C-alpha positions in Angstrom: 21.3 -19.1 -23.0 17.5 -19.3 -23.3 17.2 -17.6 -26.7 13.6 -17.2 -27.8 12.2 -20.0 -25.7 8.4 -19.3 -25.9 7.6 -21.3 -22.7 10.2 -19.4 -20.7 9.0 -16.0 -22.0 5.4 -17.0 -21.2 6.3 -18.1 -17.7 8.0 -14.7 -17.1 5.0 -12.9 -18.4 2.6 -14.9 -16.2 4.6 -14.4 -13.1 4.9 -10.7 -13.7 1.2 -10.4 -14.4 0.4 -12.3 -11.2 2.6 -9.9 -9.2 0.8 -6.9 -10.8 -2.6 -8.4 -9.9 -1.5 -9.1 -6.3 -0.3 -5.5 -6.0 -3.6 -4.2 -7.4 -5.5 -6.3 -4.9 -3.4 -5.1 -2.0 -4.0 -1.5 -3.1 -7.8 -2.1 -3.4 -7.9 -3.7 0.1 -5.9 -0.8 1.6 -8.4 1.7 0.1 -11.4 -0.2 1.3 -10.3 -0.4 4.9 -11.2 2.5 7.2 -8.3 4.7 8.2 -7.2 4.6 11.8 -7.3 7.9 13.5 -4.0 9.3 14.7 -3.8 9.1 18.5 -1.3 10.4 20.8 -0.2 9.5 24.3 -2.8 7.6 26.3 -5.1 7.3 23.3 -5.9 11.0 23.0 -6.5 12.4 19.6 -3.6 14.3 18.0 -4.4 17.6 16.3 -1.5 18.0 13.9 -2.0 21.7 13.0 -2.4 22.9 16.6 0.5 24.5 18.5 1.0 25.9 22.0 0.5 29.4 20.7 -2.8 28.6 19.1 -4.2 27.4 22.4 -3.7 30.7 24.2 
């Protein structure tokens, strides 16, 4: 079909490299943004490790 077409192989390499760079940029952006705090019903903060027994 394509054999060893250098232009075809180079275009695959470039598109894959562009995808990897886009993924790396998205990861960097996600790490740079502040994390949103987990909030429960009506905007109250949730405390994940707390149960009803711990309050008593």
